[in-house]
Gaussian input, Z-matrix of N, CA and C with variables (Angstrom, degrees):
# hf/3-21g

backbone

0 1
 N
 C     1     B1
 C     2     B2     1     A1
 N     3     B3     2     A2     1     D1
 C     4     B4     3     A3     2     D2
 C     5     B5     4     A4     3     D3
 N     6     B6     5     A5     4     D4
 C     7     B7     6     A6     5     D5
 C     8     B8     7     A7     6     D6
 N     9     B9     8     A8     7     D7
 C    10    B10     9     A9     8     D8
 C    11    B11    10    A10     9     D9
 N    12    B12    11    A11    10    D10
 C    13    B13    12    A12    11    D11
 C    14    B14    13    A13    12    D12
 N    15    B15    14    A14    13    D13
 C    16    B16    15    A15    14    D14
 C    17    B17    16    A16    15    D15
 N    18    B18    17    A17    16    D16
 C    19    B19    18    A18    17    D17
 C    20    B20    19    A19    18    D18
 N    21    B21    20    A20    19    D19
 C    22    B22    21    A21    20    D20
 C    23    B23    22    A22    21    D21
 N    24    B24    23    A23    22    D22
 C    25    B25    24    A24    23    D23
 C    26    B26    25    A25    24    D24
 N    27    B27    26    A26    25    D25
 C    28    B28    27    A27    26    D26
 C    29    B29    28    A28    27    D27
 N    30    B30    29    A29    28    D28
 C    31    B31    30    A30    29    D29
 C    32    B32    31    A31    30    D30
 N    33    B33    32    A32    31    D31
 C    34    B34    33    A33    32    D32
 C    35    B35    34    A34    33    D33
 N    36    B36    35    A35    34    D34
 C    37    B37    36    A36    35    D35
 C    38    B38    37    A37    36    D36
 N    39    B39    38    A38    37    D37
 C    40    B40    39    A39    38    D38
 C    41    B41    40    A40    39    D39
 N    42    B42    41    A41    40    D40
 C    43    B43    42    A42    41    D41
 C    44    B44    43    A43    42    D42
 N    45    B45    44    A44    43    D43
 C    46    B46    45    A45    44    D44
 C    47    B47    46    A46    45    D45
 N    48    B48    47    A47    46    D46
 C    49    B49    48    A48    47    D47
 C    50    B50    49    A49    48    D48
 N    51    B51    50    A50    49    D49
 C    52    B52    51    A51    50    D50
 C    53    B53    52    A52    51    D51
 N    54    B54    53    A53    52    D52
 C    55    B55    54    A54    53    D53
 C    56    B56    55    A55    54    D54
 N    57    B57    56    A56    55    D55
 C    58    B58    57    A57    56    D56
 C    59    B59    58    A58    57    D57
 N    60    B60    59    A59    58    D58
 C    61    B61    60    A60    59    D59
 C    62    B62    61    A61    60    D60
 N    63    B63    62    A62    61    D61
 C    64    B64    63    A63    62    D62
 C    65    B65    64    A64    63    D63
 N    66    B66    65    A65    64    D64
 C    67    B67    66    A66    65    D65
 C    68    B68    67    A67    66    D66
 N    69    B69    68    A68    67    D67
 C    70    B70    69    A69    68    D68
 C    71    B71    70    A70    69    D69
 N    72    B72    71    A71    70    D70
 C    73    B73    72    A72    71    D71
 C    74    B74    73    A73    72    D72
 N    75    B75    74    A74    73    D73
 C    76    B76    75    A75    74    D74
 C    77    B77    76    A76    75    D75
 N    78    B78    77    A77    76    D76
 C    79    B79    78    A78    77    D77
 C    80    B80    79    A79    78    D78
 N    81    B81    80    A80    79    D79
 C    82    B82    81    A81    80    D80
 C    83    B83    82    A82    81    D81
 N    84    B84    83    A83    82    D82
 C    85    B85    84    A84    83    D83
 C    86    B86    85    A85    84    D84
 N    87    B87    86    A86    85    D85
 C    88    B88    87    A87    86    D86
 C    89    B89    88    A88    87    D87
 N    90    B90    89    A89    88    D88
 C    91    B91    90    A90    89    D89
 C    92    B92    91    A91    90    D90
 N    93    B93    92    A92    91    D91
 C    94    B94    93    A93    92    D92
 C    95    B95    94    A94    93    D93
 N    96    B96    95    A95    94    D94
 C    97    B97    96    A96    95    D95
 C    98    B98    97    A97    96    D96
 N    99    B99    98    A98    97    D97
 C   100   B100    99    A99    98    D98
 C   101   B101   100   A100    99    D99
 N   102   B102   101   A101   100   D100
 C   103   B103   102   A102   101   D101
 C   104   B104   103   A103   102   D102
 N   105   B105   104   A104   103   D103
 C   106   B106   105   A105   104   D104
 C   107   B107   106   A106   105   D105
 N   108   B108   107   A107   106   D106
 C   109   B109   108   A108   107   D107
 C   110   B110   109   A109   108   D108
 N   111   B111   110   A110   109   D109
 C   112   B112   111   A111   110   D110
 C   113   B113   112   A112   111   D111
 N   114   B114   113   A113   112   D112
 C   115   B115   114   A114   113   D113
 C   116   B116   115   A115   114   D114
 N   117   B117   116   A116   115   D115
 C   118   B118   117   A117   116   D116
 C   119   B119   118   A118   117   D117
 N   120   B120   119   A119   118   D118
 C   121   B121   120   A120   119   D119
 C   122   B122   121   A121   120   D120
 N   123   B123   122   A122   121   D121
 C   124   B124   123   A123   122   D122
 C   125   B125   124   A124   123   D123
 N   126   B126   125   A125   124   D124
 C   127   B127   126   A126   125   D125
 C   128   B128   127   A127   126   D126
 N   129   B129   128   A128   127   D127
 C   130   B130   129   A129   128   D128
 C   131   B131   130   A130   129   D129
 N   132   B132   131   A131   130   D130
 C   133   B133   132   A132   131   D131
 C   134   B134   133   A133   132   D132
 N   135   B135   134   A134   133   D133
 C   136   B136   135   A135   134   D134
 C   137   B137   136   A136   135   D135
 N   138   B138   137   A137   136   D136
 C   139   B139   138   A138   137   D137
 C   140   B140   139   A139   138   D138
 N   141   B141   140   A140   139   D139
 C   142   B142   141   A141   140   D140
 C   143   B143   142   A142   141   D141
 N   144   B144   143   A143   142   D142
 C   145   B145   144   A144   143   D143
 C   146   B146   145   A145   144   D144
 N   147   B147   146   A146   145   D145
 C   148   B148   147   A147   146   D146
 C   149   B149   148   A148   147   D147
 N   150   B150   149   A149   148   D148
 C   151   B151   150   A150   149   D149
 C   152   B152   151   A151   150   D150
 N   153   B153   152   A152   151   D151
 C   154   B154   153   A153   152   D152
 C   155   B155   154   A154   153   D153
 N   156   B156   155   A155   154   D154
 C   157   B157   156   A156   155   D155
 C   158   B158   157   A157   156   D156
 N   159   B159   158   A158   157   D157
 C   160   B160   159   A159   158   D158
 C   161   B161   160   A160   159   D159

   B1=1.4545
   B2=1.5356
   B3=1.3399
   B4=1.4480
   B5=1.5339
   B6=1.3278
   B7=1.4518
   B8=1.5314
   B9=1.3425
   B10=1.4797
   B11=1.5276
   B12=1.3038
   B13=1.4769
   B14=1.4982
   B15=1.3420
   B16=1.4610
   B17=1.5040
   B18=1.3169
   B19=1.4846
   B20=1.5333
   B21=1.3442
   B22=1.4615
   B23=1.5388
   B24=1.3120
   B25=1.4704
   B26=1.5350
   B27=1.3199
   B28=1.4344
   B29=1.5130
   B30=1.3129
   B31=1.4571
   B32=1.5249
   B33=1.3062
   B34=1.4691
   B35=1.5091
   B36=1.3311
   B37=1.4747
   B38=1.5223
   B39=1.3086
   B40=1.4701
   B41=1.5288
   B42=1.3239
   B43=1.4574
   B44=1.5251
   B45=1.3202
   B46=1.4652
   B47=1.5264
   B48=1.3292
   B49=1.4727
   B50=1.5427
   B51=1.3085
   B52=1.4620
   B53=1.5495
   B54=1.3337
   B55=1.4694
   B56=1.5182
   B57=1.3159
   B58=1.4932
   B59=1.5173
   B60=1.3336
   B61=1.4770
   B62=1.5250
   B63=1.3157
   B64=1.4806
   B65=1.5278
   B66=1.3112
   B67=1.4655
   B68=1.5253
   B69=1.3290
   B70=1.4638
   B71=1.5290
   B72=1.3139
   B73=1.4813
   B74=1.5181
   B75=1.3489
   B76=1.4744
   B77=1.5313
   B78=1.2981
   B79=1.4606
   B80=1.5197
   B81=1.2957
   B82=1.4565
   B83=1.5201
   B84=1.3302
   B85=1.4555
   B86=1.5461
   B87=1.2960
   B88=1.4718
   B89=1.5239
   B90=1.3075
   B91=1.4720
   B92=1.5232
   B93=1.2971
   B94=1.4780
   B95=1.5282
   B96=1.2941
   B97=1.4560
   B98=1.5095
   B99=1.3249
   B100=1.4531
   B101=1.5401
   B102=1.3100
   B103=1.4819
   B104=1.5103
   B105=1.3300
   B106=1.4380
   B107=1.5309
   B108=1.3116
   B109=1.4914
   B110=1.5331
   B111=1.3200
   B112=1.4691
   B113=1.5364
   B114=1.3464
   B115=1.4422
   B116=1.5288
   B117=1.3276
   B118=1.4642
   B119=1.5392
   B120=1.3146
   B121=1.4696
   B122=1.5179
   B123=1.3266
   B124=1.4596
   B125=1.5282
   B126=1.3350
   B127=1.4561
   B128=1.5326
   B129=1.3135
   B130=1.4796
   B131=1.5091
   B132=1.3366
   B133=1.4680
   B134=1.5267
   B135=1.3449
   B136=1.4797
   B137=1.5286
   B138=1.3023
   B139=1.4803
   B140=1.5169
   B141=1.3201
   B142=1.4769
   B143=1.5164
   B144=1.3324
   B145=1.4460
   B146=1.5255
   B147=1.3333
   B148=1.4557
   B149=1.5217
   B150=1.3218
   B151=1.4579
   B152=1.5167
   B153=1.3292
   B154=1.4567
   B155=1.5375
   B156=1.3324
   B157=1.4736
   B158=1.5366
   B159=1.3000
   B160=1.4645
   B161=1.4880
   A1=111.49
   A2=116.32
   A3=120.97
   A4=112.13
   A5=116.31
   A6=120.43
   A7=112.21
   A8=114.66
   A9=118.60
   A10=110.02
   A11=117.84
   A12=120.22
   A13=110.52
   A14=118.02
   A15=120.99
   A16=111.55
   A17=117.15
   A18=120.82
   A19=109.29
   A20=117.20
   A21=119.83
   A22=111.59
   A23=117.73
   A24=120.48
   A25=111.11
   A26=116.96
   A27=119.88
   A28=111.69
   A29=117.79
   A30=122.51
   A31=110.33
   A32=117.52
   A33=121.56
   A34=110.20
   A35=118.67
   A36=122.54
   A37=111.06
   A38=117.38
   A39=121.09
   A40=109.67
   A41=118.14
   A42=122.18
   A43=110.94
   A44=115.51
   A45=121.55
   A46=110.49
   A47=116.60
   A48=120.64
   A49=110.75
   A50=116.79
   A51=120.31
   A52=111.54
   A53=116.78
   A54=118.79
   A55=112.76
   A56=119.18
   A57=121.35
   A58=109.72
   A59=118.98
   A60=118.81
   A61=113.39
   A62=117.17
   A63=120.14
   A64=110.32
   A65=116.81
   A66=121.43
   A67=112.02
   A68=116.23
   A69=121.24
   A70=108.94
   A71=117.48
   A72=120.54
   A73=111.04
   A74=116.22
   A75=120.25
   A76=110.67
   A77=116.89
   A78=121.29
   A79=111.45
   A80=116.74
   A81=121.79
   A82=111.48
   A83=116.40
   A84=120.84
   A85=110.52
   A86=116.10
   A87=119.13
   A88=111.38
   A89=116.34
   A90=119.94
   A91=110.96
   A92=116.88
   A93=120.98
   A94=111.10
   A95=116.87
   A96=121.20
   A97=113.10
   A98=115.58
   A99=119.88
   A100=110.43
   A101=115.77
   A102=119.29
   A103=112.25
   A104=117.45
   A105=121.89
   A106=110.55
   A107=116.84
   A108=119.61
   A109=109.49
   A110=117.09
   A111=121.23
   A112=110.33
   A113=117.10
   A114=121.27
   A115=110.58
   A116=115.69
   A117=119.89
   A118=111.82
   A119=117.12
   A120=121.33
   A121=111.70
   A122=116.36
   A123=120.31
   A124=110.68
   A125=116.35
   A126=119.43
   A127=111.86
   A128=115.89
   A129=118.83
   A130=111.23
   A131=116.31
   A132=120.25
   A133=111.73
   A134=117.53
   A135=120.23
   A136=110.16
   A137=118.49
   A138=121.46
   A139=109.81
   A140=117.08
   A141=121.67
   A142=110.13
   A143=116.83
   A144=121.68
   A145=110.90
   A146=117.21
   A147=121.12
   A148=109.99
   A149=118.53
   A150=121.06
   A151=111.06
   A152=118.17
   A153=121.17
   A154=111.45
   A155=116.93
   A156=119.33
   A157=111.46
   A158=116.57
   A159=119.09
   A160=112.99
   D1=-43.55
   D2=179.12
   D3=-62.53
   D4=-39.46
   D5=178.37
   D6=-65.97
   D7=-36.28
   D8=179.46
   D9=-67.08
   D10=-39.09
   D11=178.12
   D12=-65.85
   D13=-42.31
   D14=178.52
   D15=-63.65
   D16=-39.57
   D17=178.99
   D18=-65.81
   D19=-43.33
   D20=179.01
   D21=-63.84
   D22=-38.62
   D23=177.07
   D24=-66.09
   D25=-39.56
   D26=177.53
   D27=-66.12
   D28=-42.53
   D29=177.44
   D30=-62.06
   D31=-43.32
   D32=177.66
   D33=-62.00
   D34=-43.92
   D35=179.09
   D36=-60.48
   D37=-45.76
   D38=179.62
   D39=-65.24
   D40=-42.17
   D41=178.39
   D42=-60.19
   D43=-44.18
   D44=-179.99
   D45=-65.88
   D46=-39.25
   D47=179.54
   D48=-66.17
   D49=-37.47
   D50=-179.14
   D51=-75.20
   D52=-41.06
   D53=-174.81
   D54=-85.41
   D55=-31.99
   D56=-175.54
   D57=-146.43
   D58=69.50
   D59=-177.97
   D60=-62.77
   D61=-34.77
   D62=-179.76
   D63=-65.54
   D64=-43.67
   D65=178.00
   D66=-62.38
   D67=-39.96
   D68=179.11
   D69=-65.30
   D70=-43.01
   D71=-179.72
   D72=-64.31
   D73=-41.46
   D74=178.45
   D75=-63.31
   D76=-43.43
   D77=178.98
   D78=-62.81
   D79=-44.17
   D80=178.30
   D81=-62.85
   D82=-41.31
   D83=179.15
   D84=-65.69
   D85=-41.82
   D86=179.92
   D87=-67.62
   D88=-41.50
   D89=178.11
   D90=-64.03
   D91=-40.55
   D92=177.65
   D93=-63.49
   D94=-42.08
   D95=178.43
   D96=-63.95
   D97=-40.70
   D98=178.11
   D99=-68.50
   D100=-38.64
   D101=177.62
   D102=-63.79
   D103=-41.87
   D104=178.77
   D105=-66.06
   D106=-40.84
   D107=178.97
   D108=-65.02
   D109=-42.27
   D110=-179.68
   D111=-62.80
   D112=-42.87
   D113=178.36
   D114=-61.92
   D115=-44.66
   D116=179.52
   D117=-62.88
   D118=-42.26
   D119=177.10
   D120=-62.75
   D121=-38.57
   D122=179.86
   D123=-63.70
   D124=-48.02
   D125=-177.69
   D126=-68.43
   D127=-33.57
   D128=175.04
   D129=-63.62
   D130=-41.31
   D131=177.23
   D132=-64.86
   D133=-39.61
   D134=178.10
   D135=-66.00
   D136=-41.86
   D137=179.36
   D138=-63.11
   D139=-43.42
   D140=179.11
   D141=-62.28
   D142=-43.07
   D143=180.00
   D144=-62.20
   D145=-45.01
   D146=-178.36
   D147=-66.95
   D148=-39.33
   D149=178.14
   D150=-65.33
   D151=-35.38
   D152=179.93
   D153=-71.03
   D154=-21.09
   D155=177.94
   D156=-72.53
   D157=-23.39
   D158=-176.43
   D159=-75.09

């Protein structure tokens, strides 16, 4: 079952790349930006927490 889902995701990714490469690139860029912002927010919260412990 897990292999079938992975194959379907791969096929969907290739299909999206062939039919709308610009849309795929924009989506990947947006997702990367949100991931970087979330990581930064997480580490800022950890630093604030540790500083408040002192």
